[in-house]
PyMOL commands that place a pseudoatom at each C-alpha (Angstrom):
pseudoatom trace, name=CA, resn=MET, resi=1, chain=A, elem=C, hetatm=0, pos=[178.812, -17.410, -52.184]
pseudoatom trace, name=CA, resn=ALA, resi=2, chain=A, elem=C, hetatm=0, pos=[176.905, -20.705, -52.458]
pseudoatom trace, name=CA, resn=GLU, resi=3, chain=A, elem=C, hetatm=0, pos=[178.376, -23.619, -54.367]
pseudoatom trace, name=CA, resn=PRO, resi=4, chain=A, elem=C, hetatm=0, pos=[176.854, -23.966, -57.844]
pseudoatom trace, name=CA, resn=ILE, resi=5, chain=A, elem=C, hetatm=0, pos=[174.201, -26.600, -58.369]
pseudoatom trace, name=CA, resn=ALA, resi=6, chain=A, elem=C, hetatm=0, pos=[173.078, -28.142, -61.652]
pseudoatom trace, name=CA, resn=ARG, resi=7, chain=A, elem=C, hetatm=0, pos=[169.789, -29.513, -62.927]
pseudoatom trace, name=CA, resn=HIS, resi=8, chain=A, elem=C, hetatm=0, pos=[168.702, -31.464, -66.001]
pseudoatom trace, name=CA, resn=LEU, resi=9, chain=A, elem=C, hetatm=0, pos=[165.322, -30.316, -67.357]
pseudoatom trace, name=CA, resn=ILE, resi=10, chain=A, elem=C, hetatm=0, pos=[162.857, -31.781, -69.828]
pseudoatom trace, name=CA, resn=VAL, resi=11, chain=A, elem=C, hetatm=0, pos=[160.103, -29.342, -70.761]
pseudoatom trace, name=CA, resn=THR, resi=12, chain=A, elem=C, hetatm=0, pos=[156.894, -30.655, -72.329]
pseudoatom trace, name=CA, resn=GLY, resi=13, chain=A, elem=C, hetatm=0, pos=[154.051, -28.820, -74.038]
pseudoatom trace, name=CA, resn=ARG, resi=14, chain=A, elem=C, hetatm=0, pos=[154.074, -26.449, -76.990]
pseudoatom trace, name=CA, resn=VAL, resi=15, chain=A, elem=C, hetatm=0, pos=[157.729, -25.533, -76.599]
pseudoatom trace, name=CA, resn=GLN, resi=16, chain=A, elem=C, hetatm=0, pos=[159.148, -25.810, -80.112]
pseudoatom trace, name=CA, resn=GLY, resi=17, chain=A, elem=C, hetatm=0, pos=[158.631, -23.174, -82.781]
pseudoatom trace, name=CA, resn=VAL, resi=18, chain=A, elem=C, hetatm=0, pos=[157.731, -20.538, -80.171]
pseudoatom trace, name=CA, resn=PHE, resi=19, chain=A, elem=C, hetatm=0, pos=[161.211, -19.092, -79.428]
pseudoatom trace, name=CA, resn=TYR, resi=20, chain=A, elem=C, hetatm=0, pos=[161.507, -21.188, -76.262]
pseudoatom trace, name=CA, resn=ARG, resi=21, chain=A, elem=C, hetatm=0, pos=[165.244, -21.852, -76.686]
pseudoatom trace, name=CA, resn=LEU, resi=22, chain=A, elem=C, hetatm=0, pos=[166.128, -18.240, -77.485]
pseudoatom trace, name=CA, resn=GLU, resi=23, chain=A, elem=C, hetatm=0, pos=[164.088, -16.860, -74.598]
pseudoatom trace, name=CA, resn=THR, resi=24, chain=A, elem=C, hetatm=0, pos=[165.529, -19.515, -72.272]
pseudoatom trace, name=CA, resn=GLN, resi=25, chain=A, elem=C, hetatm=0, pos=[169.017, -18.378, -73.247]
pseudoatom trace, name=CA, resn=ARG, resi=26, chain=A, elem=C, hetatm=0, pos=[168.110, -14.747, -72.551]
pseudoatom trace, name=CA, resn=ALA, resi=27, chain=A, elem=C, hetatm=0, pos=[166.576, -15.603, -69.173]
pseudoatom trace, name=CA, resn=ALA, resi=28, chain=A, elem=C, hetatm=0, pos=[169.585, -17.741, -68.221]
pseudoatom trace, name=CA, resn=GLU, resi=29, chain=A, elem=C, hetatm=0, pos=[172.040, -15.000, -69.124]
pseudoatom trace, name=CA, resn=GLY, resi=30, chain=A, elem=C, hetatm=0, pos=[170.032, -12.518, -67.059]
pseudoatom trace, name=CA, resn=LEU, resi=31, chain=A, elem=C, hetatm=0, pos=[170.188, -14.829, -64.035]
pseudoatom trace, name=CA, resn=GLY, resi=32, chain=A, elem=C, hetatm=0, pos=[173.861, -15.723, -64.442]
pseudoatom trace, name=CA, resn=ILE, resi=33, chain=A, elem=C, hetatm=0, pos=[173.013, -19.337, -65.339]
pseudoatom trace, name=CA, resn=LYS, resi=34, chain=A, elem=C, hetatm=0, pos=[175.440, -21.438, -67.386]
pseudoatom trace, name=CA, resn=GLY, resi=35, chain=A, elem=C, hetatm=0, pos=[174.596, -24.511, -69.469]
pseudoatom trace, name=CA, resn=TRP, resi=36, chain=A, elem=C, hetatm=0, pos=[172.640, -25.239, -72.633]
pseudoatom trace, name=CA, resn=VAL, resi=37, chain=A, elem=C, hetatm=0, pos=[169.198, -25.810, -74.164]
pseudoatom trace, name=CA, resn=ARG, resi=38, chain=A, elem=C, hetatm=0, pos=[168.113, -27.820, -77.219]
pseudoatom trace, name=CA, resn=ASN, resi=39, chain=A, elem=C, hetatm=0, pos=[165.059, -29.236, -78.993]
pseudoatom trace, name=CA, resn=LEU, resi=40, chain=A, elem=C, hetatm=0, pos=[164.537, -32.989, -78.905]
pseudoatom trace, name=CA, resn=PRO, resi=41, chain=A, elem=C, hetatm=0, pos=[162.975, -34.998, -81.740]
pseudoatom trace, name=CA, resn=ASP, resi=42, chain=A, elem=C, hetatm=0, pos=[159.892, -35.852, -79.632]
pseudoatom trace, name=CA, resn=GLY, resi=43, chain=A, elem=C, hetatm=0, pos=[158.839, -32.177, -79.428]
pseudoatom trace, name=CA, resn=THR, resi=44, chain=A, elem=C, hetatm=0, pos=[160.215, -31.522, -75.953]
pseudoatom trace, name=CA, resn=VAL, resi=45, chain=A, elem=C, hetatm=0, pos=[163.008, -29.170, -74.923]
pseudoatom trace, name=CA, resn=GLU, resi=46, chain=A, elem=C, hetatm=0, pos=[166.006, -30.347, -72.905]
pseudoatom trace, name=CA, resn=ALA, resi=47, chain=A, elem=C, hetatm=0, pos=[168.237, -28.089, -70.829]
pseudoatom trace, name=CA, resn=VAL, resi=48, chain=A, elem=C, hetatm=0, pos=[171.113, -28.355, -68.402]
pseudoatom trace, name=CA, resn=ILE, resi=49, chain=A, elem=C, hetatm=0, pos=[171.381, -25.383, -66.074]
pseudoatom trace, name=CA, resn=GLU, resi=50, chain=A, elem=C, hetatm=0, pos=[174.052, -24.570, -63.537]
pseudoatom trace, name=CA, resn=GLY, resi=51, chain=A, elem=C, hetatm=0, pos=[174.487, -21.694, -61.130]
pseudoatom trace, name=CA, resn=ALA, resi=52, chain=A, elem=C, hetatm=0, pos=[173.838, -20.413, -57.635]
pseudoatom trace, name=CA, resn=PRO, resi=53, chain=A, elem=C, hetatm=0, pos=[170.950, -22.275, -55.955]
pseudoatom trace, name=CA, resn=ARG, resi=54, chain=A, elem=C, hetatm=0, pos=[168.599, -19.273, -55.955]
pseudoatom trace, name=CA, resn=ALA, resi=55, chain=A, elem=C, hetatm=0, pos=[169.344, -18.524, -59.606]
pseudoatom trace, name=CA, resn=VAL, resi=56, chain=A, elem=C, hetatm=0, pos=[168.741, -22.163, -60.579]
pseudoatom trace, name=CA, resn=GLU, resi=57, chain=A, elem=C, hetatm=0, pos=[165.380, -22.156, -58.776]
pseudoatom trace, name=CA, resn=ALA, resi=58, chain=A, elem=C, hetatm=0, pos=[164.451, -18.881, -60.500]
pseudoatom trace, name=CA, resn=MET, resi=59, chain=A, elem=C, hetatm=0, pos=[165.429, -20.398, -63.863]
pseudoatom trace, name=CA, resn=ILE, resi=60, chain=A, elem=C, hetatm=0, pos=[163.277, -23.477, -63.227]
pseudoatom trace, name=CA, resn=ASP, resi=61, chain=A, elem=C, hetatm=0, pos=[160.358, -21.184, -62.338]
pseudoatom trace, name=CA, resn=TRP, resi=62, chain=A, elem=C, hetatm=0, pos=[160.933, -19.286, -65.594]
pseudoatom trace, name=CA, resn=CYS, resi=63, chain=A, elem=C, hetatm=0, pos=[160.962, -22.556, -67.556]
pseudoatom trace, name=CA, resn=ARG, resi=64, chain=A, elem=C, hetatm=0, pos=[157.577, -23.470, -66.052]
pseudoatom trace, name=CA, resn=GLN, resi=65, chain=A, elem=C, hetatm=0, pos=[156.138, -20.284, -67.620]
pseudoatom trace, name=CA, resn=GLY, resi=66, chain=A, elem=C, hetatm=0, pos=[158.187, -20.014, -70.806]
pseudoatom trace, name=CA, resn=PRO, resi=67, chain=A, elem=C, hetatm=0, pos=[157.854, -17.251, -73.400]
pseudoatom trace, name=CA, resn=PRO, resi=68, chain=A, elem=C, hetatm=0, pos=[154.407, -15.830, -74.256]
pseudoatom trace, name=CA, resn=ARG, resi=69, chain=A, elem=C, hetatm=0, pos=[153.729, -18.055, -77.290]
pseudoatom trace, name=CA, resn=SER, resi=70, chain=A, elem=C, hetatm=0, pos=[154.603, -21.279, -75.485]
pseudoatom trace, name=CA, resn=ARG, resi=71, chain=A, elem=C, hetatm=0, pos=[152.392, -23.590, -73.418]
pseudoatom trace, name=CA, resn=VAL, resi=72, chain=A, elem=C, hetatm=0, pos=[154.348, -25.494, -70.805]
pseudoatom trace, name=CA, resn=ASP, resi=73, chain=A, elem=C, hetatm=0, pos=[152.632, -28.641, -69.577]
pseudoatom trace, name=CA, resn=ALA, resi=74, chain=A, elem=C, hetatm=0, pos=[155.411, -29.873, -67.277]
pseudoatom trace, name=CA, resn=VAL, resi=75, chain=A, elem=C, hetatm=0, pos=[159.053, -29.399, -66.365]
pseudoatom trace, name=CA, resn=HIS, resi=76, chain=A, elem=C, hetatm=0, pos=[160.784, -32.573, -65.230]
pseudoatom trace, name=CA, resn=VAL, resi=77, chain=A, elem=C, hetatm=0, pos=[163.786, -31.729, -63.043]
pseudoatom trace, name=CA, resn=GLU, resi=78, chain=A, elem=C, hetatm=0, pos=[166.639, -34.033, -62.048]
pseudoatom trace, name=CA, resn=PRO, resi=79, chain=A, elem=C, hetatm=0, pos=[169.698, -33.072, -59.993]
pseudoatom trace, name=CA, resn=LEU, resi=80, chain=A, elem=C, hetatm=0, pos=[173.143, -33.208, -61.579]
pseudoatom trace, name=CA, resn=ALA, resi=81, chain=A, elem=C, hetatm=0, pos=[176.607, -32.731, -60.141]
pseudoatom trace, name=CA, resn=GLY, resi=82, chain=A, elem=C, hetatm=0, pos=[177.545, -29.062, -60.594]
pseudoatom trace, name=CA, resn=ASP, resi=83, chain=A, elem=C, hetatm=0, pos=[181.178, -28.960, -61.624]
pseudoatom trace, name=CA, resn=GLY, resi=84, chain=A, elem=C, hetatm=0, pos=[181.456, -25.410, -62.940]
pseudoatom trace, name=CA, resn=GLY, resi=85, chain=A, elem=C, hetatm=0, pos=[182.427, -26.707, -66.368]
pseudoatom trace, name=CA, resn=PHE, resi=86, chain=A, elem=C, hetatm=0, pos=[180.193, -24.381, -68.388]
pseudoatom trace, name=CA, resn=ARG, resi=87, chain=A, elem=C, hetatm=0, pos=[181.493, -21.025, -69.592]
pseudoatom trace, name=CA, resn=ASP, resi=88, chain=A, elem=C, hetatm=0, pos=[178.180, -19.572, -70.818]
pseudoatom trace, name=CA, resn=PHE, resi=89, chain=A, elem=C, hetatm=0, pos=[174.646, -20.566, -71.816]
pseudoatom trace, name=CA, resn=GLU, resi=90, chain=A, elem=C, hetatm=0, pos=[174.250, -21.837, -75.353]
pseudoatom trace, name=CA, resn=ILE, resi=91, chain=A, elem=C, hetatm=0, pos=[171.600, -23.088, -77.719]
pseudoatom trace, name=CA, resn=ARG, resi=92, chain=A, elem=C, hetatm=0, pos=[172.570, -26.508, -79.027]
pseudoatom trace, name=CA, resn=TYR, resi=93, chain=A, elem=C, hetatm=0, pos=[171.381, -27.879, -82.343]
for i in range(1, 93): cmd.bond("trace and resi %d" % i, "trace and resi %d" % (i + 1))
show_as sticks, trace
zoom trace
């Protein structure tokens, strides 16, 4: 099995008030992704995702689409050290 990788995401567009965090959590759980997602005061959504490389890439692809009511303009992705420290995927407030 591949070593886990982690990514820091900032998602811009109409991504607050459209169930983006909840649907991100559902998608992450379905892919076996660990980490968290939260709204930021500037209207963007921030997430840290960790998992198998293929699952992380699939999660990033999902984030580029988002749930039906969202409009994603961009997903900024930065690598992070994957340390396996997450137990699940949570919505942070």
